[in-house]
N, C-alpha and C positions, 0 to 999 in steps of 0.2 A: 504494500500500500504506500502510495506516495502522498506527500503533503505539499500543498501549494498555498503560498501566502501572497496576498495582494497587499503591497506596501504603498500607501498613499504618501504623497509628498508631505514632509514635516511630521509624519506619524511617529517615526522613530526618534529617540533623543539625538540631538545634534552632538557632535564631539568637538569641544573647544580645547585646544591643546596649547597651553602656555609653556609646558615643560614635558616633552615626550617621554623622558625617562623617569617620570613621577610614578610610573606603574611598570611592573615587570612585563617583558615583551609578550609572554603568553596571555596575560590578562588584557594587554593592549590589543592583541589580535582578536580576542573575544568581543571587544567593543566595536571592532571594525566589521564583524561578521554580517551585520544587518545593513551595511553600506550607509552609514550615517552621513549627514552633511558635516564635512570636516572644516573647521576654522582654525587657523594657526597664524603665527606671526613670522616675520622674515627670519628671525633667529633659528626657527625650526625647519625652515624651508629645505635646506640641504638634506636633513634626515629624511623627509618625505620623498624628495626626488631620488635619493639613493636607494630607498626601499621600494620604489615604484608605486607609491601610494598617491592616488589623486586627491588633491585638496580642492575644496570648492570655493573657499573664501580666504583671502589673505589680508591680514591686518597690517597695513603699512602705508606710508605716504611717499609719493614721488617714485613709485615703481613704474618704469616705462616698459621693460621687457616682459614678454609673456612667457612664463615658465611652463605652463600647461594650458591646454585649450579650455575655454569657457570658465576661466577663473574670475571671480568677483573680487574687487578690492574694497575694503572698508578703510576710509580715511581716519587718521588720528584726530580725535577731538579732545577726549579726556585721558583715558588710559585703556589698556588692552581689555581688561575685564568689563569695565563700564560700557565701552563702545561696542564690544562684541555681544554682550548680553542684551543691550538695547537693540542691536540689529536683529537678534533672534526673536525678541518680543515683538518688534515691529513687523517681522515676517511670519508671525503667528505660530512659532514653534511652541510646543507644549512642555518640552523637557530638554535638558542638556546634561551631558556628562562632561566634567571639567578636569583636566589634568594640570595640576599646579605643583610647583616646587615646595610651597608652604601654604597653609590655610590663610585665606584673606577674608576679613569680615565685610568687605565691600559687597560680597555675594549676597549677604542677608538682605540688603536693600532691594534685591530683585526677586526674592523668593515668593512674594505674593502674586507674581505675574508669570512665573515659569517654574516648573519642578526642577530642582537642582540636586545633582550628586557630584561630589568632589573626590577625586583620587589624589592622594599625596603621601609619599613616604610609607607605602605599605598599608595605608588606612583608607577605607571607603567611608566618606562622610555623607550622610543624608541630611538635607536641610528640612527640618520638621517644625511643627508648631503644636504645642500642648501635650501631644501623646505620640508614643512610638510602640509598636507591637510587632514582633517577628519571631519565628521559630529559629532557635539557635542550638548548636551542638555544645555539649559539655566541654569546658576548657577554652572556648573562644573568648577573645579579649574585646572589650568595648571601651570607648572613650567618651565620657560625659562630663560636662562641667557640673561639678557637685553643687555649686551655688544655685543652680536653676532646677534642681530635682525636688519634686514634691513627694514622689514615692517611686519605688522600683521593686519588681519581683523577678526572680530567676537569676539574680546577679549577686555577686559577693564583691564588696568594695576592697580593692587591694591596696591602693595608694591614691594620692591626689588625682582625681579625674580618670582613674583606670579601674575597670571592673572586669570580673571574670564570670562567665556563665557557669553556674555550679551543677547543673544537670540538664540533660537534653529536654527541650521544651520551649514554650513561649516565654520570651522576655517582654515584660511590660514596663514602660517608663512613662511617668506623668511629670510634666514640668510645672513649676510654680509661676510661669510667665506665659503671656499670650504672644510673645515675640517669637520669631523664628530662631531656631538654635541648630547647632551641629550635633549629630549623633554619629560617633565613629565606630567602625567595625574593622578589626584586623582582616587583611586578605592574604 
């Protein structure tokens, strides 16, 4: 039996790459499997060209040469994250996966308009509000700002902002704020 999927434009999360090595290559490959819209900056262009990966949007000013066919250019106005997230929202993307060298709180400002997942240094951060629930295996590590936690089940507090899943099952986290926050999971 075969499976056929119809993928509509902007249905899959876009892939915003500020730092391509923020994620091990095998996980990076998994993000590429559904052919997302790929947005990156000039600093990462050589990597994509050398890997034969087509990028869709390049964030840079003053680029005259065409490196790949049908590439769009986003001009610099503020900074990479703000300009590219604004671009995705304006173009009606529902979700984005972001590869960053380090977590950036600027992302939170956009979370009410687009679903965001950030990958950095071996951690997958979901941007959530009020509540988080997910099935996790025993021993997995999670990263939560302890100052925003109202309650949590299925986790054992190890040290500042680091938690461990103590048995297979659902982890439930409630926040004491209505603001968007980062919930990190080791990958």
